[in-house]
N, C-alpha and C positions, 0 to 999 in steps of 0.2 A: 535051834535050841541053845547052842553055845553062845550065840549072839545075845540072847536074853540073859544068860547067866552072867556074861561080861557086863552088860548094862546094869544088872542088879548090883554086882560088885562095885561098879563105879558110883552108882546111886548110894550105896551104903558107905562108901569111903568119903564121898565128897563132903558131907557135913563135918566129919571129923577133921579133915585137912583144913576147912575153913575155920573151924574153931581154934585150931592150933595157930593158924596165922594171925588170928586176932589177939592171941596171948603174947605175941612177940613184942618186946619192949626195946627201948633204946639201950637199956643196960645189957640185954641179951645181944644186941647188935654190937656193942662195944666189946663184950666178952668174946664173942665168936670172931670178930674182926682180928682181935690180937691172937687168938688161938689159931686161926686159919693162916694169918700172916707168918707166924712163928713156924708152922709146919711147912709152908710154902718156902720160906727162907731156908729152912733146914734141908729141903729137897734140892734147891738150887745150890746150896753150899756143898752138898755131897756130890752132886755132879761136877762141880768145879774141882773139888778135892780129887776125884778120880781122874779128871782131865789132866790136872797138874802132876799127879803121881805118874801117870803113863808118859807124859811128856818128859818128865825128869829122867825116867828110866830110859827112854828112847835116845834122849840127848846124851846121857852118860854112856849108853851102849855104842853110840857112833864114835865117841871120842876115846873109849877104852875097851879093852877086852873085859867083858862081864865075868867077875869072879870075886870071891872073898866075901868079907863082911859088908862091904858097900852094895854089892849086888843083893845080898840077903835083906839089907834094910830097904832098898828100893822095891824089891819083890814084895816084902811084907807090907810096905806102904800101900802098893797097888791093891793087895788083898784086903787090907783094912778099909780102903776107900770103897772097894766093891761091896763089902759087907755093910758099910754105912749107907751107901746108895740103895742097897736092896731094902734095908730097914726103912729108910725115908720113903721109898716108892711103895712100900707096903702100908705104911702109916698114913700117907696122903689120902687115899680113898676112905680110910676108916674115919679120918677127921671130917671129911665132907659128909659122910653118912651120919656121924654123930650130930653134926649141925643140922642136917636135914631132919633128923628124928626129934631134935630139940625144937623144931618148928620154924626154922629159918625160911623165910620166904624165897621163892625161886629167883627173884631179881637180886637178892642179896648174894646168893651163891653163884650167880652167873659169871662174875668176874674171876672167881676161883676155878670154875669148871672149864671156862674157855679164856685163859689169860691172854692178854695182848702180846704180840710178838716182841722180843727184846730189840 
């Protein structure tokens, strides 16, 4: 019984997804490429910012006794970088889903869902 329901749902959704794929234009591709590239770059920049902030703190800690305003600045830099990374990681799947809902074909999104290794 559940197999029939599943097949019925697939049959009902298939024409809709095909219609959306046909509406995808070059302008849509250009717009979403820019949007996805910016969101991906923001995610990578946030990861790098956190890495650099943690390295700066560890390097300074090994050379000096952590205290005072310098320590507070380094710790607040780490907290800010963690917050930026959390925002970027939360935003990334949302942007992918927005592109998907706008009718982006699966082949277009593949390079963003499974990026090549650096």
